[in-house]
C-alpha positions in Angstrom: 102.0 -101.6 158.4 102.4 -98.0 159.3 99.2 -97.4 161.0 100.2 -95.1 163.8 102.2 -92.4 161.8 99.3 -90.1 161.2 96.6 -88.2 163.1 93.9 -90.4 164.8 91.1 -91.7 162.6 88.2 -89.3 162.5 85.2 -89.7 164.7 82.9 -91.0 161.9 84.3 -94.5 162.7 83.0 -94.2 166.4 79.6 -95.4 165.4 80.9 -98.5 163.8 83.1 -99.1 167.0 80.0 -99.0 169.1 78.1 -101.2 166.8 80.5 -103.8 166.2 79.8 -106.1 169.0 76.2 -106.9 167.9 76.7 -106.1 164.2 76.3 -109.8 163.1 73.3 -110.4 165.2 71.2 -108.6 162.6 69.8 -111.3 160.3 69.7 -108.8 157.3 73.4 -108.4 157.6 73.9 -112.1 157.4 71.5 -112.6 154.4 73.3 -109.8 152.6 76.9 -111.1 153.0 75.6 -114.6 152.1 74.2 -113.2 149.0 77.5 -111.2 148.3 79.6 -114.3 148.9 77.6 -116.3 146.5 77.9 -113.6 143.8 81.7 -113.3 144.3 82.1 -117.1 143.9 80.2 -116.9 140.6 82.0 -114.0 139.3 85.6 -114.7 140.4 87.8 -117.5 140.1 88.9 -118.4 143.6 91.5 -121.2 144.2 93.1 -122.9 147.3 96.3 -120.6 146.8 94.3 -117.3 146.3 95.7 -114.4 148.4 92.6 -112.3 149.4 92.3 -108.8 150.9 89.0 -107.6 152.4 88.6 -103.8 152.3 86.6 -102.1 154.9 85.6 -105.6 156.0 83.6 -104.7 159.2 83.4 -107.7 161.2 84.9 -109.8 158.5 81.9 -112.1 158.0 82.2 -111.9 154.2 85.7 -113.1 154.5 84.8 -115.8 156.7 82.1 -117.0 154.4 84.7 -117.2 151.5 87.6 -118.5 153.6 87.1 -122.1 152.5 87.5 -121.1 148.7 90.8 -119.2 149.2 94.3 -119.6 150.8 95.0 -116.5 152.9 92.8 -113.5 153.8 93.9 -110.1 155.1 91.0 -108.3 156.5 91.3 -104.4 156.9 88.9 -102.0 158.4 89.5 -98.4 160.0 87.3 -99.2 162.9 89.0 -100.8 166.0 85.8 -102.2 167.3 85.1 -103.9 164.0 88.6 -105.3 163.7 88.5 -106.7 167.3 85.2 -108.5 166.4 86.8 -109.8 163.1 89.8 -111.1 164.8 87.6 -112.8 167.4 85.5 -114.4 164.5 88.7 -115.6 162.7 90.0 -117.3 165.8 86.6 -118.9 166.6 86.2 -120.2 163.0 89.6 -121.9 163.3 91.2 -119.6 160.6 94.0 -117.9 162.6 96.7 -119.7 160.7 95.6 -118.1 157.5 93.6 -115.1 158.2 94.3 -111.8 160.1 92.6 -108.5 160.8 94.2 -105.2 160.7 93.0 -101.7 161.7 93.9 -99.8 158.6 92.5 -97.1 156.4 94.0 -98.0 153.1 93.6 -94.5 151.6 96.3 -93.3 154.1 97.9 -96.4 155.6 100.2 -98.9 153.8 100.3 -102.5 154.3 102.6 -105.3 153.0 101.9 -108.1 150.8 100.6 -108.8 147.4 97.1 -110.1 146.6 95.3 -112.1 143.9 91.8 -110.7 144.7 90.3 -107.7 146.7 86.8 -107.7 147.8 84.5 -105.3 149.5 80.9 -105.3 150.8 79.1 -102.2 151.4 82.2 -100.3 152.4 83.0 -98.1 149.3 80.1 -95.7 149.9 81.7 -94.8 153.1 85.0 -93.9 151.5 85.3 -90.2 150.7 88.5 -90.3 148.8 87.4 -93.0 146.3 90.2 -92.5 143.7 92.8 -92.9 146.5 91.3 -96.1 147.7 91.2 -97.7 144.2 94.8 -96.5 143.5 95.7 -98.3 146.9 94.1 -101.4 146.2 95.5 -101.6 142.6 99.0 -101.2 144.1 98.4 -104.3 146.3 96.9 -106.5 143.5 99.1 -108.5 141.2 98.9 -107.9 137.6 95.7 -109.6 136.5 94.4 -109.5 140.0 90.7 -109.2 140.5 88.7 -106.7 142.3 85.1 -107.4 143.6 83.0 -104.6 144.8 79.5 -105.1 146.3 77.7 -101.7 147.0 74.6 -99.7 146.7 72.9 -98.7 143.4 72.7 -95.0 143.0 70.4 -93.5 145.7 70.1 -90.0 144.5 67.8 -88.6 147.3 70.0 -90.3 150.0 67.1 -92.3 151.5 69.4 -95.2 152.6 71.5 -92.9 154.9 68.6 -90.6 155.7 68.7 -91.4 159.6 72.5 -90.8 159.6 72.7 -87.1 160.1 76.6 -87.0 159.9 76.9 -89.4 156.9 79.4 -87.8 154.4 79.9 -90.6 152.1 78.4 -91.5 148.7 74.7 -92.1 148.1 75.3 -95.3 146.3 77.0 -95.4 142.9 75.9 -94.9 139.2 77.4 -97.9 137.4 78.7 -96.0 134.5 80.4 -93.5 136.8 82.0 -96.4 138.8 83.1 -98.0 135.6 84.9 -94.8 134.5 86.6 -94.4 138.0 87.7 -97.9 137.8 89.1 -97.5 134.1 90.9 -94.3 135.2 92.5 -96.2 138.1 93.9 -98.7 135.8 91.3 -101.5 135.8 89.7 -103.3 132.8 87.0 -106.0 132.3 84.5 -103.9 134.4 81.3 -105.8 134.8 78.2 -105.6 136.9 75.7 -108.0 138.1 72.8 -107.6 140.5 73.7 -109.2 144.0 71.0 -108.7 146.3 68.9 -105.9 147.7 68.2 -104.4 151.2 64.8 -103.5 152.5 64.9 -100.4 154.7 61.6 -98.7 155.9 59.7 -100.5 153.2 61.9 -99.5 150.3 64.1 -101.9 148.3 67.7 -100.7 147.8 69.6 -102.7 145.1 73.1 -103.9 145.7 75.4 -104.6 142.7 78.5 -106.6 142.4 81.1 -104.9 140.3 84.1 -107.0 139.2 87.2 -105.5 137.5 90.8 -106.8 136.5 94.0 -105.0 137.3 95.7 -104.1 134.0 99.6 -104.2 133.9 101.2 -100.7 133.8 
């Protein structure tokens, strides 16, 4: 990994660093990750030898929920605080022999290895350069490797992040637009299912699971 050969990560990760220690205490976060884990197990074939990559993993909770269904997991997140919590969670769950957490921004940093599946939960809408992220993940997947993205349905008025004054990501995703981006990035078999919803200030926000397959060059 070449995580230290560029400028420090921008300040927008500081909020996540500060929130990391208590992030998993929020029951809605746990409920959401349980629902996403179920949706991934139903949509993607996971096997004991599967090598998994978690993109923008936060505390790594989704990967820990799926750990019994795969072989090895590499957890990545740009936030040092989140990665520290993820590593502690890996060790507490007795997974240190087959899971690891790395502080890495895949749009700019490279990591080693090749993976059979990559998953991401509620992280992509924070990624400004979506095409760079999809290209990076595609490079890390084997031909036929599977990508599973759980994220917000399109939220055109930005209500979900209304209280985040410095939010500069995406207000959810239009399914057709995301399908086109994945197709352009070299993925096929793009499919969507409803995964769960998040209630925030008396409004329900839908969360989809999008799956796709890396096509050979």
